[in-house]
RODO-779646 format. One record per residue: x, y, z of N, C-alpha, C, O in turn. Coordinates in steps of 0.05 Angstrom, whole numbers, padded with zeros to 5 digits, always signed. Atoms other than C-alpha are relative to their C-alpha. Layout:
! residues N
XYZXYZXYZXYZ
...
! end
This chain:
! residues 272
+00019-00008-00021-05883+04249-01071+00000-00020+00023+00001-00013+00046
+00000+00021-00021-05883+04182-01035+00026+00000+00015+00026-00004+00039
-00026-00001-00013-05809+04189-01020+00001+00022+00021+00013+00019+00042
+00000-00021-00019-05821+04255-00986-00016-00007+00025-00009+00001+00047
+00016+00008-00023-05874+04224-00941+00016-00020+00017+00013-00020+00041
-00016+00020-00015-05826+04168-00922+00025+00011+00013+00036-00001+00031
-00025-00011-00010-05768+04214-00908+00000+00004+00030+00021-00002+00043
-00001-00003-00030-05788+04232-00836+00003-00027+00015+00017-00028+00035
-00003+00026-00013-05795+04159-00819+00028-00011-00003+00039-00024+00016
-00028+00008+00004-05727+04144-00849+00018+00014+00019+00036+00002+00031
-00017-00015-00018-05696+04200-00809-00003-00009+00029+00016-00012+00043
+00005+00010-00027-05730+04176-00745+00013-00028+00004+00023-00033+00026
-00012+00026-00003-05706+04105-00759+00030+00002+00003+00042-00013+00019
-00029-00003-00002-05634+04128-00769+00007+00011+00028+00026+00002+00041
-00005-00011-00027-05638+04169-00705-00003-00021+00021+00013-00023+00040
+00005+00022-00019-05666+04109-00668+00023-00019+00001+00032-00029+00022
-00023+00019+00001-05609+04065-00692+00024+00012+00014+00038-00002+00029
-00023-00013-00014-05558+04116-00668-00004+00000+00030+00015-00004+00046
+00005+00000-00029-05592+04121-00601+00004-00028+00012+00016-00031+00033
-00004+00028-00010-05595+04045-00593+00029-00007+00001+00038-00020+00020
-00028+00006+00000-05523+04040-00614+00015+00013+00023+00034+00003+00034
-00013-00015-00021-05504+04093-00564-00005-00011+00028+00012-00010+00045
+00006+00010-00026-05539+04060-00506+00002-00030+00002-00005-00043+00022
-00001+00029+00000-05527+03988-00526+00018-00011+00022+00012-00032+00034
-00018+00009-00022-05470+03983-00475-00015+00000+00026-00007-00014+00045
+00016-00001-00025-05522+04000-00422-00022-00020+00000-00035-00025+00020
+00022+00019+00002-05572+03950-00448+00009-00029-00001-00005-00047+00009
-00009+00027+00004-05530+03889-00465+00028-00004+00013+00044+00015+00015
-00026+00007-00011-05471+03854-00432+00005-00029-00004-00014-00045-00008
-00009+00028+00004-05432+03789-00440+00016-00009+00023+00034+00004+00033
-00015+00013-00021-05408+03743-00386+00016-00023-00012+00005-00041-00024
-00017+00020+00012-05348+03701-00407-00002-00027+00016-00014-00028+00037
+00002+00026-00012-05339+03627-00391+00012-00002+00028+00003-00017+00045
-00013+00000-00026-05293+03641-00332-00009+00023+00018+00005+00031+00036
+00011-00023-00015-05337+03697-00304-00028-00006+00010-00042-00023+00000
+00028+00000-00009-05401+03707-00265-00007+00030+00006+00011+00046+00010
+00009-00028-00004-05442+03771-00254-00023+00002+00019-00039-00017+00021
+00023-00006-00017-05490+03802-00205-00010+00028-00008+00005+00044-00019
+00013-00025+00009-05538+03861-00217-00009+00015+00024-00020+00005+00044
+00010-00018-00020-05552+03921-00174-00023+00016-00012-00020+00031-00032
+00025-00014+00010-05624+03947-00184-00003+00026+00015-00011+00026+00038
+00001-00027-00013-05623+04022-00170-00028+00007+00011-00030+00018+00032
+00027-00007-00008-05698+04029-00167-00016-00025+00009-00040-00025+00008
+00013+00025-00009-05713+03960-00140+00011-00010+00026+00013+00005+00046
-00009+00013-00025-05686+03912-00088+00029+00003+00006+00039-00008+00026
-00028-00004-00005-05614+03934-00093+00017-00022-00012+00010-00033-00033
-00018+00021+00009-05559+03883-00100-00014-00028+00002-00022-00036+00024
+00012+00027+00001-05587+03815-00121+00023-00021+00004+00036-00029-00015
-00023+00018-00006-05538+03768-00086-00007-00029-00007+00012-00045-00012
+00007+00028+00005-05577+03704-00099+00001-00008-00029+00008-00031-00035
+00001+00007+00028-05585+03707-00174+00026+00008-00014+00030+00031-00020
-00026-00005+00013-05516+03700-00205-00003-00006-00030-00013-00027-00038
+00003+00003+00029-05514+03711-00280+00022-00018-00011+00045-00015-00005
-00018+00020+00012-05483+03653-00318+00013+00010-00026+00004+00030-00036
-00013-00009+00025-05437+03658-00379-00021+00002-00023-00039-00014-00025
+00018-00004+00023-05472+03684-00442-00006+00029-00004+00006+00047+00008
+00008-00027+00008-05505+03746-00473-00025+00007+00015-00045-00009+00015
+00023-00008-00017-05553+03784-00428-00009+00029-00006+00006+00044-00018
+00011-00027+00003-05597+03846-00429-00009+00010+00028-00018-00006+00044
+00008-00012-00025-05613+03895-00372-00011+00027-00005-00008+00038-00027
+00009-00028+00001-05646+03961-00359+00025+00018+00002+00043+00012+00016
-00024-00017+00001-05597+04018-00373+00007+00013+00026+00031+00020+00030
-00006-00013-00026-05602+04046-00302+00011-00021+00020+00020-00012+00042
-00011+00020-00019-05582+03980-00269+00030-00005-00005+00040-00001-00027
-00029+00004+00002-05509+03964-00255+00007-00030+00001-00005-00046+00016
-00009+00028+00001-05474+03898-00272+00028-00001+00011+00045+00015+00003
-00027+00004-00011-05413+03873-00233+00009-00028-00008-00002-00048+00001
-00010+00025+00010-05373+03819-00267+00025-00008+00015+00043+00009+00019
-00023+00011-00015-05324+03775-00229+00012-00023-00015-00002-00040-00025
-00014+00024+00010-05271+03727-00254+00000-00021+00021+00007-00016+00044
+00002+00022-00019-05282+03660-00220+00021-00021-00004+00021-00042+00009
-00022+00019+00005-05221+03624-00249+00020+00001+00023+00021+00021+00038
-00021+00000-00020-05164+03604-00204+00022+00020-00006+00030+00022-00029
-00021-00020+00003-05113+03659-00194+00020-00002+00023+00016-00017+00041
-00021+00001-00021-05051+03671-00152+00010+00028+00007+00008+00047-00009
-00012-00025-00010-05018+03726-00112+00027-00007+00013+00028-00026+00029
-00027+00003-00011-04944+03731-00093+00005+00022+00021-00002+00045+00016
-00006-00019-00021-04922+03764-00029+00027-00004+00012+00035-00027+00017
-00026+00000-00014-04854+03781+00001-00004+00014+00027-00015+00036+00028
+00004-00012-00026-04853+03795+00075+00022-00008+00020+00036-00028+00016
-00018+00007-00022-04809+03797+00137-00016-00008+00024-00035+00006+00032
+00015+00010-00023-04833+03756+00196+00020-00006+00022+00044-00008+00017
-00017+00007-00023-04806+03741+00266-00006-00028+00008-00029-00037+00011
+00004+00028-00010-04794+03670+00289-00005+00000+00030-00008+00021+00042
+00006+00003-00029-04806+03643+00359+00020+00014+00018+00012+00023+00039
-00021-00013-00016-04740+03673+00383+00003+00029-00006+00020+00042+00005
-00002-00028+00007-04752+03741+00352+00019+00005-00023+00025+00028-00028
-00018-00003+00023-04705+03728+00293-00015+00008-00025-00036-00004-00030
+00013-00009+00024-04724+03765+00229+00006-00019-00023+00029-00026-00028
-00002+00018+00023-04737+03720+00169-00015+00012-00024-00037+00022-00021
+00013-00010+00024-04752+03742+00098-00013-00024-00015+00001-00044-00020
+00015+00022+00011-04806+03698+00066-00013+00009-00026-00024+00031-00027
+00015-00005+00025-04834+03694-00005-00021-00022-00002-00015-00046-00001
+00023+00018-00001-04903+03663-00008-00017+00004-00025-00021+00026-00034
+00020-00001+00022-04951+03646-00065-00026-00013+00010-00025-00035+00021
+00026+00010-00008-05025+03636-00052-00017-00003-00025-00019+00016-00041
+00018+00005+00023-05073+03605-00103-00029-00002+00010-00034-00016+00030
+00027-00001-00010-05148+03617-00096-00019+00007-00022-00011+00014-00044
+00021-00010+00018-05214+03633-00130-00025+00005+00016-00030-00009+00036
+00026-00004-00014-05281+03662-00108-00020-00022-00007-00019-00033-00029
+00021+00020+00005-05339+03615-00101-00020+00013-00020-00031+00034-00014
+00016-00012+00022-05380+03626-00165-00028+00008+00009-00037+00029+00000
+00028-00006-00008-05448+03625-00131-00001+00019+00024-00023+00024+00034
-00001-00018-00023-05425+03672-00075+00012+00027-00006+00018+00042+00012
-00014-00025+00006-05397+03731-00113-00017+00024+00009-00006+00046+00014
+00016-00021-00011-05456+03773-00091+00007+00008+00028+00008+00031+00035
-00008-00005-00027-05435+03766-00019+00027+00012+00001+00033+00030+00018
-00027-00012+00001-05363+03781-00037-00002+00030-00007+00011+00046+00004
+00003-00027+00009-05385+03844-00073-00012+00018+00022-00003+00041+00025
+00012-00015-00021-05428+03866-00015+00019+00007+00022+00018+00029+00033
-00018-00004-00022-05372+03859+00036+00026+00014-00008+00037+00030+00007
-00027-00009+00007-05308+03874-00003+00001+00014-00027+00022+00026-00033
+00000-00011+00027-05328+03899-00072+00020-00015-00018+00031-00036-00010
-00017+00014+00019-05285+03880-00132+00030+00000+00008+00046-00014-00004
-00027+00000-00010-05221+03895-00094+00004-00020+00022+00021-00016+00039
-00002+00019-00022-05230+03834-00050+00027-00013+00004+00035-00021+00026
-00027+00012-00002-05161+03807-00066+00018+00017+00018+00031+00006+00036
-00017-00018-00017-05126+03868-00035-00013+00006+00027+00001+00013+00045
+00014-00006-00025-05179+03877+00019-00001-00024+00018+00001-00021+00042
+00003+00024-00016-05187+03805+00041+00023-00020-00002+00036-00026+00018
-00018+00023+00003-05141+03753+00011+00028+00006+00009+00039-00008+00027
-00029-00005-00006-05072+03785+00016+00003+00008+00030+00021-00003+00042
-00004-00007-00028-05081+03818+00085-00003-00024+00019+00012-00028+00038
+00005+00023-00017-05109+03754+00116+00023-00020-00003+00032-00031+00017
-00023+00018+00005-05054+03712+00084+00025+00010+00015+00039-00006+00027
-00023-00011-00013-05000+03758+00110-00002-00003+00031+00017-00010+00044
+00005+00002-00029-05031+03758+00180+00005-00029+00009+00017-00034+00030
-00002+00028-00007-05035+03682+00182+00029-00010-00001+00039-00024+00017
-00028+00007+00003-04963+03673+00157+00016+00010+00024+00032-00005+00035
-00015-00011-00023-04937+03718+00212-00007-00015+00026+00010-00021+00042
+00008+00013-00024-04978+03684+00266+00012-00029+00002+00022-00037+00022
-00009+00029+00000-04959+03612+00246+00030-00001+00003+00040-00017+00019
-00029+00001-00002-04885+03626+00235+00011+00009+00026+00033+00002+00034
-00008-00009-00027-04882+03660+00302+00000-00022+00021+00009-00019+00043
+00001+00023-00019-04895+03592+00334+00024-00018-00003+00028-00037+00013
-00023+00018+00006-04831+03560+00305+00026+00016+00001+00026+00040-00002
-00027-00012+00002-04757+03573+00308+00009+00001-00029-00003-00012-00047
-00010-00003+00028-04718+03593+00246+00010-00026-00011+00006-00032-00034
-00010+00026+00009-04685+03525+00243-00023-00019-00009-00021-00032-00029
+00023+00016+00007-04753+03490+00243-00012+00009-00026-00019-00008-00043
+00012-00011+00024-04780+03536+00189+00017-00006-00024+00008-00012-00046
-00019+00002+00022-04717+03530+00147+00004-00029-00008+00010-00035-00031
-00007+00027+00007-04709+03455+00151-00020-00021+00009-00035-00031-00007
+00014+00024-00009-04744+03404+00195-00030+00001-00002-00043-00020-00006
+00030-00001-00002-04816+03430+00198-00011+00019-00022-00033+00030-00018
+00009-00018+00021-04823+03469+00133-00027-00009-00011-00045+00007-00015
+00026+00011+00011-04879+03423+00106-00022+00005+00021-00045+00011+00013
+00020-00004-00021-04915+03428+00173-00009+00029+00001-00033+00035+00005
+00006-00028-00001-04911+03503+00172-00018+00007-00024-00038+00021-00020
+00016-00005+00023-04939+03505+00101-00029-00010+00003-00048+00005-00002
+00027+00012-00003-04997+03459+00116-00016+00015+00022-00041+00018+00019
+00015-00014-00021-05015+03497+00180-00009+00027-00010-00032+00035-00005
+00008-00026+00012-05015+03564+00144-00023-00003-00019-00042+00013-00019
+00022+00005+00019-05058+03535+00089-00026-00005+00014-00047+00005+00006
+00025+00007-00014-05108+03506+00138-00013+00024+00013-00037+00028+00012
+00011-00024-00013-05115+03571+00177-00011+00020-00021-00032+00031-00017
+00009-00019+00020-05120+03614+00114-00026-00011-00014-00044+00005-00019
+00023+00012+00013-05169+03565+00083-00025+00004+00016-00047+00009+00005
+00023-00004-00018-05215+03571+00143-00010+00028-00001-00034+00033-00004
+00008-00028+00000-05215+03647+00144-00012+00008-00027-00033+00021-00028
+00010-00008+00027-05224+03656+00068-00026-00015-00006-00044-00003-00019
+00024+00015+00005-05276+03601+00066-00025+00013+00013-00047+00012+00002
+00022-00013-00013-05319+03639+00115-00008+00025-00015-00030+00036-00010
+00006-00024+00016-05317+03697+00065-00003-00006-00029+00001+00011-00046
+00007+00008+00027-05335+03657+00003+00023-00001-00020+00019+00002-00044
-00024+00003+00017-05264+03649-00024+00012-00027+00006+00017-00033+00030
-00012+00026-00004-05234+03581-00034+00031+00001-00004+00041+00009-00024
-00029+00002+00001-05160+03572-00018+00007-00027-00014-00001-00048-00004
-00008+00024+00015-05129+03522-00068+00027-00010+00011+00030-00034+00016
-00027+00008-00009-05056+03522-00045+00015+00024+00011+00009+00047+00004
-00018-00021-00010-05004+03561-00007+00028-00012+00000+00033-00033+00013
-00028+00010+00003-04930+03552-00023+00019+00021+00011+00018+00044+00005
-00022-00016-00009-04870+03579+00013+00023-00003-00021+00036-00023-00022
-00019+00002+00021-04825+03595-00046+00029+00003+00009+00047-00010-00001
-00027-00005-00009-04765+03620-00008+00000+00009+00029-00018+00023+00038
-00005-00009-00027-04739+03629+00063+00028+00009+00002+00047-00006-00003
-00027-00012-00002-04680+03675+00074+00006+00008+00029-00008+00024+00041
-00009-00006-00027-04643+03676+00140+00025+00017-00001+00038+00018-00021
-00027-00013-00002-04585+03720+00163+00022-00021-00005+00020-00044+00003
-00021+00019+00009-04521+03689+00135+00011-00017+00023+00015-00041+00021
-00013+00015-00022-04491+03670+00203-00019-00021+00011-00010-00043+00019
+00020+00020-00009-04556+03635+00224-00003-00023-00020-00003-00046-00012
+00003+00020+00021-04563+03599+00158+00024-00019+00000+00020-00043-00002
-00024+00017+00000-04491+03574+00160+00001-00018+00025+00008-00041+00023
+00000+00016-00025-04498+03551+00233-00020-00023-00003-00014-00045+00006
+00020+00021+00003-04561+03512+00216+00009-00021-00020+00006-00045-00014
-00011+00019+00019-04529+03480+00155+00022-00017+00012+00023-00041+00007
-00021+00016-00013-04468+03459+00196-00012-00020+00019-00003-00043+00021
+00013+00018-00019-04513+03429+00249-00013-00023-00014-00011-00046-00006
+00013+00021+00015-04553+03391+00198+00020-00020-00012+00016-00044-00012
-00021+00017+00011-04489+03365+00166+00011-00018+00021+00015-00042+00017
-00010+00017-00022-04463+03341+00233-00020-00021+00008-00012-00044+00014
+00021+00019-00007-04529+03307+00248+00000-00023-00021-00003-00046-00014
+00000+00020+00020-04526+03271+00181+00025-00018+00002+00023-00042-00001
-00024+00016-00004-04454+03249+00194-00003-00019+00024+00006-00042+00023
+00005+00017-00024-04474+03223+00263-00019-00023-00007-00014-00045+00002
+00018+00021+00008-04531+03184+00233+00014-00021-00018+00009-00045-00015
-00015+00019+00017-04485+03154+00180+00019-00017+00017+00022-00041+00012
-00018+00015-00017-04434+03134+00234-00016-00020+00016-00006-00043+00019
+00016+00018-00015-04489+03103+00276-00009-00023-00017-00011-00046-00008
+00008+00021+00019-04513+03065+00215+00022-00020-00005+00018-00045-00005
-00023+00019+00004-04443+03036+00203+00004-00017+00025+00009-00041+00022
-00003+00015-00024-04438+03016+00276-00021-00022+00002-00015-00045+00009
+00022+00019-00002-04506+02982+00274+00005-00023-00020-00001-00046-00015
-00005+00020+00020-04486+02946+00210+00022-00019+00009+00020-00043+00005
-00022+00017-00010-04420+02921+00240-00010-00018+00023-00002-00041+00024
+00010+00016-00022-04456+02898+00303-00017-00023-00011-00016-00046-00001
+00017+00021+00012-04507+02860+00260+00017-00021-00013+00011-00045-00011
-00017+00019+00013-04451+02827+00220+00015-00017+00021+00017-00042+00017
-00013+00015-00021-04414+02807+00284-00019-00020+00013-00012-00042+00019
+00020+00018-00012-04478+02778+00313-00006-00023-00019-00009-00046-00010
+00005+00022+00020-04490+02739+00248+00022-00021+00001+00017-00045+00001
-00022+00019-00001-04420+02709+00251+00000-00016+00025+00006-00040+00025
+00001+00015-00025-04428+02691+00324-00021-00022-00001-00016-00045+00008
+00021+00020+00002-04493+02656+00311+00008-00023-00019+00002-00046-00014
-00009+00020+00019-04463+02620+00251+00020-00019+00013+00019-00043+00010
-00021+00016-00013-04403+02597+00292-00012-00019+00021-00005-00042+00023
+00013+00017-00020-04447+02572+00348-00016-00023-00013-00016-00045-00003
+00014+00021+00014-04489+02534+00298+00018-00022-00010+00012-00046-00008
-00020+00019+00010-04428+02501+00267+00011-00017+00023+00015-00041+00020
-00011+00015-00023-04401+02482+00336-00020-00020+00010-00013-00043+00016
+00020+00020-00009-04467+02450+00356-00002-00023-00020-00006-00046-00012
+00002+00021+00020-04469+02412+00290+00024-00020+00003+00020-00044+00002
-00023+00018-00003-04398+02386+00301-00002-00017+00025+00005-00040+00025
+00004+00015-00025-04415+02365+00372-00019-00023-00005-00015-00046+00005
+00020+00021+00006-04475+02326+00347+00013-00022-00016+00009-00046-00011
-00013+00020+00017-04433+02292+00294+00021-00016+00016+00021-00041+00014
-00020+00014-00017-04376+02275+00343-00013-00019+00019-00003-00041+00024
+00013+00018-00019-04424+02246+00393-00013-00024-00013-00017-00045+00000
+00013+00023+00014-04456+02202+00340+00020-00019-00013+00012-00041-00022
-00020+00017+00013-04390+02173+00313+00011-00021+00020+00031-00017+00032
-00010+00022-00017-04383+02107+00352+00018-00018-00017+00019-00016-00041
-00019+00019+00014-04331+02052+00335-00015-00018-00019-00006-00023-00041
+00015+00018+00017-04384+02006+00307-00010+00015-00025-00010+00003-00047
+00009-00015+00023-04412+02061+00262+00023+00005-00020+00020+00003-00044
-00023-00005+00017-04342+02078+00236+00008-00026-00015+00014-00025-00038
-00007+00026+00013-04328+02004+00223-00019-00006-00023-00011-00015-00044
+00020+00006+00020-04394+01996+00185+00005+00018-00025+00003+00009-00047
-00005-00019+00022-04379+02059+00143+00025-00008-00016+00025-00006-00040
-00024+00008+00014-04309+02033+00128-00005-00024-00017+00005-00026-00040
+00006+00024+00016-04336+01966+00105-00015+00008-00025-00010-00003-00047
+00016-00008+00023-04387+02000+00060+00018+00014-00021+00016+00008-00045
-00018-00013+00019-04332+02044+00029+00018-00020-00014+00023-00017-00037
-00018+00021+00012-04286+01983+00019-00015-00016-00021-00003-00022-00042
+00015+00015+00020-04341+01945-00016-00004+00016-00026-00003+00005-00048
+00003-00017+00024-04352+02003-00063+00025+00001-00016+00025+00000-00041
-00026-00001+00014-04278+02007-00079+00006-00027-00014+00018-00028-00035
-00006+00026+00012-04275+01932-00092-00014-00004-00026-00006-00022-00042
+00014+00003+00025-04324+01940-00148+00013+00014-00024+00005+00010-00046
-00014-00014+00022-04276+01984-00188+00016-00021-00016+00024-00041-00005
-00014+00019+00017-04240+01950-00247+00030-00002+00006+00043-00021-00004
-00029+00002-00006-04170+01963-00219+00005-00024+00018-00011-00032+00035
-00008+00024-00016-04134+01902-00191+00010+00008+00027+00024+00028+00030
-00008-00007-00027-04124+01902-00116-00002-00025+00018-00014-00045+00010
+00003+00021-00020-04118+01858-00054-00013+00012+00025-00003+00032+00036
+00015-00009-00023-04167+01867+00003+00004-00019+00023-00002-00043+00020
-00004+00016-00024-04148+01841+00072-00019+00009+00021-00017+00032+00031
+00020-00006-00020-04206+01840+00120+00012-00003+00028+00024-00024+00035
-00010+00001-00027-04187+01857+00192+00029+00006+00001+00042-00001+00022
-00029-00005+00001-04117+01880+00172+00008+00024+00016+00031+00027+00022
-00007-00025-00015-04121+01948+00209-00010-00002+00028-00024-00021+00036
+00009-00002-00028-04132+01968+00281-00031+00002+00000-00042+00018-00015
+00029+00000-00002-04204+01955+00300-00013-00018-00020-00037-00018-00022
+00012+00019+00019-04213+01903+00245-00009+00013-00025-00026+00001-00038
+00009-00012+00025-04222+01952+00188+00014-00013-00024+00037-00021-00022
-00012+00012+00024-04210+01925+00118+00024+00015-00009+00025+00040-00005
-00025-00013+00010-04141+01939+00087+00002-00006-00029-00001-00029-00037
-00002+00003+00029-04133+01950+00012+00030+00002-00008+00043+00022-00001
-00027+00001+00009-04066+01931-00019+00001+00000-00031-00016-00011-00044
-00004+00001+00029-04040+01943-00089-00021+00017-00014-00032+00036-00002
+00019-00016+00016-04084+01970-00144+00015+00021-00015+00035+00032-00006
-00013-00020+00017-04066+02017-00200-00012+00027+00006-00004+00047-00006
! end
């Protein structure tokens, strides 16, 4: 009897569980560690741009909409043809790395929706690449000013995307392809410039060596002049006497005649 009375409650409980299970996806949602979310209140204030939902498990009214955005760094690759300063066509492969500002995804959703990469990032990046490369010649882009081109494109893109709550991390020019005849001409010119620099280096080195030898020779000549000017007869005689006295101290037998040479220099005879 008691079981029959409880049966309606059991049936209602089972039905309630099925209903809750069926609408659970509309009641609960999870934001991952690399994600943020904003809520659109259909019967309230609309899109809440200021309150960004942080990672974790959340609950909402079933009629409200949740928009989840990945805020981790991501990249996009683009291949495009651009014109240089002279109107020459260049094929360029570019990679851009970026991520949305986590606390600004509400503004991104309001302006661009979840397709902001294709609506904002890629078109702006392509536009900036074309504008900047149009200021340089193919030779500058290909060789001498490639780093400058990259940094300028990054700075311009960073400014535009930053104004729209997206942070530019890096922009890399992966490849630059020129028409074969232009590429070969540029390579030949660069090779000739390197050879000219190497030749100039050798000339400068030889000039430096010749200057060093000239300075050394002048120094030796001045030293010899000083020595020659200081060698008087009296000094030579004194040095000769000093040397003779030193020799006389050796154990070898000898005969020393003082004043035996021209100028009165000592004369040593005999000795082993």
